[in-house]
C-alpha positions in Angstrom: -32.1 -10.1 -9.4 -28.9 -9.2 -10.9 -26.2 -9.9 -8.2 -24.2 -6.0 -8.2 -21.6 -5.3 -5.8 -21.1 -2.2 -4.3 -17.5 -0.8 -3.2 -16.4 1.7 -0.8 -13.9 2.6 1.3 -13.9 4.8 4.5 -9.8 5.8 3.7 -11.7 8.5 1.3 -12.1 10.7 4.5 -8.3 11.7 4.8 -8.5 13.0 1.6 -10.4 16.6 2.4 -9.3 19.5 0.6 -10.8 22.9 3.1 -13.3 24.4 0.5 -12.6 22.2 -2.3 -15.8 20.9 -3.9 -14.8 17.3 -4.0 -15.2 17.0 -0.6 -16.1 13.6 1.2 -19.5 14.7 1.9 -20.5 13.7 -1.6 -19.8 10.0 -1.1 -21.4 10.0 2.5 -24.4 11.4 0.8 -24.5 8.6 -1.7 -24.0 6.3 1.1 -26.9 7.4 3.4 -29.2 7.5 0.3 -28.6 4.1 -0.6 -28.6 3.0 3.6 -32.3 4.6 4.0 -33.8 3.0 0.7 -32.4 -0.1 1.6 -30.5 -1.2 -1.2 -27.3 -1.9 1.0 -29.2 -4.8 2.1 -29.5 -5.7 -1.6 -26.3 -5.6 -2.9 -23.5 -7.4 -2.1 -19.7 -6.3 -0.5 -16.9 -5.2 -3.0 -14.1 -6.3 -0.6 -11.8 -3.5 -0.1 -7.6 -3.6 -1.2 -5.2 -1.1 -2.1 -4.0 -1.1 -5.9 0.0 -1.8 -6.3 2.5 0.3 -7.8 2.3 -2.7 -10.6 -1.5 -2.2 -11.0 -1.0 2.0 -11.6 1.6 1.4 -13.9 -1.1 -0.4 -16.3 -1.6 3.5 -17.4 0.4 5.7 -15.2 4.0 6.6 -15.2 6.6 5.9 -12.9 7.0 9.7 -12.6 3.6 10.3 -12.0 3.1 7.7 -9.3 6.2 8.7 -7.2 5.3 12.5 -7.8 1.9 11.9 -6.0 3.1 9.6 -3.2 6.1 12.2 -2.4 3.1 15.2 -2.2 1.6 13.0 0.1 4.3 11.5 2.8 6.2 15.5 2.3 2.8 16.9 3.7 1.0 17.8 0.8 1.0 20.0 -2.3 -1.4 21.3 -5.1 -0.3 19.4 -8.4 -2.3 22.0 -10.3 -4.5 24.9 -9.5 -7.6 22.3 -8.8 -5.7 19.1 -7.5 -4.3 18.9 -4.0 -2.3 16.1 -2.5 -2.7 15.8 1.6 -1.5 13.1 3.7 -3.8 10.3 3.3 -4.4 11.5 -0.4 -2.5 8.2 -1.7 -4.1 5.8 0.2 -7.3 6.8 -0.4 -6.7 6.9 -4.5 -4.8 3.5 -4.3 -8.1 1.9 -2.6 -10.1 3.5 -5.1 -8.3 2.3 -7.8 -8.5 -1.5 -6.0 -12.0 -1.3 -5.4 -12.7 -0.9 -9.1 -9.9 -3.8 -10.2 -11.4 -5.7 -6.9 -14.6 -5.7 -9.0 -13.4 -6.3 -12.3 -12.1 -9.4 -10.9 -15.4 -10.6 -8.9 -17.4 -9.5 -12.1 -15.3 -11.6 -14.4 -15.1 -14.9 -11.9 -18.8 -15.1 -11.8 -19.4 -13.4 -8.4 -21.2 -10.5 -9.4 -23.1 -9.8 -12.3 -22.4 -6.0 -12.2 -20.5 -3.5 -9.4 -20.9 0.3 -8.5 -18.0 1.8 -7.3 -18.9 4.8 -4.8 -15.6 6.1 -4.0 -13.1 9.3 -4.5 -11.1 10.8 -5.5 -12.7 10.8 -8.9 -10.0 9.5 -12.5 -11.0 10.3 -15.8 -8.9 13.7 -16.1 -5.9 11.4 -14.6 -3.7 11.0 -17.9 -0.6 8.7 -17.8 1.5 11.2 -17.1 -0.5 13.9 -15.1 -2.8 14.4 -12.0 -5.3 16.9 -12.8 -8.9 18.0 -12.3 -9.5 16.9 -9.1 -7.9 13.0 -10.2 -4.8 11.7 -9.2 -5.0 8.2 -10.6 -7.7 6.9 -13.5 -9.5 3.9 -11.4 -12.0 3.5 -14.8 -8.9 3.2 -17.5 -6.2 0.9 -14.8 -9.5 -1.5 -14.5 -10.1 -1.6 -18.4 -6.5 -2.3 -18.5 -6.3 -5.2 -15.7 -9.5 -6.9 -17.5 -7.3 -7.1 -20.9 -3.7 -7.6 -19.3 -4.7 -10.1 -16.9 -7.9 -11.8 -17.6 -7.5 -12.2 -21.1 -10.0 -10.2 -22.9 -10.2 -8.5 -26.1 -12.3 -5.6 -26.1 -13.2 -3.6 -23.0 -15.6 -0.4 -23.6 -15.4 3.1 -21.5 -18.6 5.3 -21.3 -18.2 8.0 -19.4 -21.2 10.6 -19.2 -19.8 13.3 -16.6 -20.1 16.6 -17.7 -16.6 17.1 -18.6 -14.3 15.1 -21.2 -12.2 12.5 -19.4 -8.9 13.6 -21.4 -7.0 11.2 -19.1 -9.3 8.1 -20.3 -9.1 9.7 -24.0 -5.3 9.9 -23.7 -4.7 6.4 -22.3 -6.7 4.6 -25.1 -6.2 7.3 -27.7 -3.6 4.3 -30.0 -5.2 1.4 -28.6 -8.2 -0.9 -30.7 -8.8 -3.1 -27.7 -10.9 -0.2 -25.8 -13.7 2.2 -27.0 -14.3 5.2 -25.3 -16.8 7.3 -25.4 -17.6 10.5 -23.9 -20.6 12.9 -23.8 -19.6 16.5 -22.3 -20.2 20.0 -22.4 -17.9 21.6 -24.7 -16.3 23.5 -24.9 -15.4 23.6 -21.1 -12.9 22.1 -19.0 -10.5 20.7 -19.8 -11.2 21.7 -23.1 -10.2 18.3 -25.2 -13.0 16.1 -26.6 -14.2 17.8 -29.8 -16.5 15.4 -31.9 -13.6 15.0 -34.6 -11.1 13.6 -32.2 -11.5 10.0 -33.1 -7.9 8.1 -32.1 -5.3 7.1 -34.3 -3.2 4.5 -35.2 -4.7 1.2 -34.4 -7.3 3.3 -32.4 -8.9 5.4 -35.2 -12.5 5.1 -34.4 -12.2 3.9 -31.3 -12.9 7.5 -29.4 -16.3 8.2 -29.9 -16.8 12.0 -28.3 -19.9 13.9 -28.6 -18.8 17.5 -27.9 -22.5 18.8 -26.6 -23.6 22.4 -26.0 -24.4 24.1 -22.8 -28.1 23.6 -21.7 -28.4 19.9 -23.4 -30.4 17.7 -20.8 -32.4 14.4 -21.1 -33.7 14.8 -24.7 -29.9 15.4 -26.2 -28.5 13.1 -23.8 -30.7 10.2 -24.3 -30.9 10.5 -28.1 -26.7 11.1 -27.8 -27.3 7.3 -26.8 -29.6 6.5 -28.9 -28.3 7.8 -32.3 -24.2 7.3 -31.5 -22.9 5.8 -28.0 -25.5 2.6 -28.4 -24.4 1.9 -32.2 -20.8 2.5 -32.0 -20.6 0.3 -28.4 -22.5 -2.8 -30.1 -19.9 -2.4 -33.4 -17.7 -2.8 -31.0 -19.3 -5.3 -29.3 -17.0 -6.0 -26.2 -16.4 -8.2 -23.3 -17.1 -5.7 -20.6 -18.3 -2.3 -20.0 -16.8 0.2 -17.7 -18.8 3.2 -17.0 -17.0 6.8 -15.8 -20.5 8.0 -13.8 -20.2 11.7 -13.5 -23.2 13.3 -12.3 -22.3 17.1 -12.8 -24.5 17.5 -15.7 -27.0 18.0 -13.5 -29.5 20.3 -13.9 -28.8 21.5 -10.3 -25.3 20.9 -10.2 -23.5 23.9 -9.7 -19.8 23.4 -11.4 -21.4 22.9 -15.1 -24.7 24.4 -17.2 -26.0 21.1 -18.3 -29.9 20.3 -17.4 -30.2 16.6 -17.3 -32.4 15.4 -14.3 -32.7 12.7 -12.6 -34.9 10.5 -15.5 -32.2 11.3 -17.5 -29.9 9.7 -15.5 -31.9 6.5 -14.8 -32.6 6.4 -18.7 -28.7 6.1 -19.6 -28.7 3.5 -16.8 -30.9 1.7 -18.2 -29.5 1.7 -21.7 -26.3 1.1 -20.2 -27.8 -1.9 -18.1 -29.3 -3.4 -21.6 -26.4 -2.9 -23.5 -24.3 -4.7 -21.1 -27.2 -8.0 -21.4 -27.1 -7.8 -24.8 -23.4 -7.8 -25.6 -20.9 -9.1 -22.6 -23.4 -11.3 -20.3 -24.2 -8.4 -17.7 -20.9 -7.7 -17.1 -21.2 -3.6 -16.0 -19.4 -1.3 -13.8 -20.1 1.8 -12.9 -16.8 4.5 -11.2 -18.0 7.5 -9.4 -16.8 10.4 -11.1 -17.9 13.8 -10.4 -21.3 15.4 -9.4 -21.3 18.4 -6.5 -24.9 18.9 -5.6 -24.9 16.6 -2.4 -28.7 16.1 -2.9 -28.5 15.5 -6.9 -25.7 13.1 -6.8 -27.1 10.9 -4.3 -30.8 10.6 -5.6 -28.9 10.0 -9.1 -26.4 7.5 -8.0 -29.3 5.7 -6.1 -31.7 5.9 -9.3 -28.7 4.2 -11.4 -28.0 1.4 -8.8 -31.7 0.6 -8.8 -31.6 0.2 -12.7 -28.7 -2.4 -12.2 -30.6 -4.1 -9.8 -33.5 -4.8 -12.2 -35.8 -2.1 -11.1 -37.4 -0.1 -14.0 -36.6 3.4 -14.0 -38.7 5.5 -11.3 -38.7 8.6 -13.4 -39.2 9.0 -17.5 -38.0 11.8 -19.7 -40.9 13.6 -21.2 -41.4 12.0 -24.7 -41.8 13.4 -28.2 -39.5 16.7 -27.0 -38.1 18.5 -29.9 -33.7 17.7 -30.5 -32.1 20.9 -30.5 -31.5 21.7 -34.5 -27.6 22.3 -33.1 -27.6 18.5 -31.4 -29.1 17.2 -34.1 -26.8 18.0 -36.5 -23.6 17.0 -34.0 -25.2 13.4 -33.7 -25.6 13.2 -37.8 -22.5 14.3 -38.2 -20.7 12.3 -35.4 -22.6 9.3 -36.9 -21.3 10.0 -40.4 -17.8 10.2 -39.3 -18.1 6.9 -37.3 -20.4 4.7 -40.1 -23.2 4.6 -37.8 
């Protein structure tokens, strides 16, 4: 059985904006499902730690770090219409980031094969200069830079299946050739970025692979996108570590989006990612929780992905031989040609 770490930190509960969809109940629902299923007994705990300011500066500017800290210590503030900081939010965010860093360390030191960080607030909208979209600091991006600069890796891939485009992660690596960022997301939708023609610039040209999927896309479209574009791009890039921004808000039951991915779709994506990690980078694989706002759906999807990381076969399988939407077929064909896949 693969050695899979599980990270969570109780300090996340301090970041609790009244009436906000990004709530502590999200993590609590996932952890309750993991405990009920007994998966907490077969995973290995990842030690908690707070990321330092030096860690945050791997991706973010000093001005952003100070803005979040100041909002926290001054009693709280809204950084934009969707993103608030309360007393305790800074600690929650740096501990979520610290969990991703500790997971990278344990995987690269050989103590774990893979890990799943069940933490909040999420991170993939946080750009180098701005907290936004429920996100304060970008855990996945910081973890990637940590693996590159402190462990000496040459190439890290980030795959993001959150329903929203991870504009913050894209911005962090848009001109870098040592990180492949591939995102599947509803388009046009918040934050308005991530068109399939956006491919990177300079040394990073071709290292950004966006699949801007139309509303209503589901298992057939997502798994075809993996098979035809995402996984061929990842294989060609040959990463030494694979990080997944695991947002579960493309679920058909999610209240904040219009996609139709099912439990079977998420398990299918996890299976493909685990197989790619085994093929390309000795199984080195880190899942970092992003979005997902229907509690039962996000809990079941996270459980299913964790089971796949532990080596179990998916419990649910999408119906076979369903026709691919013509507009998505054209998108995948055009994106594949653009990237030479």
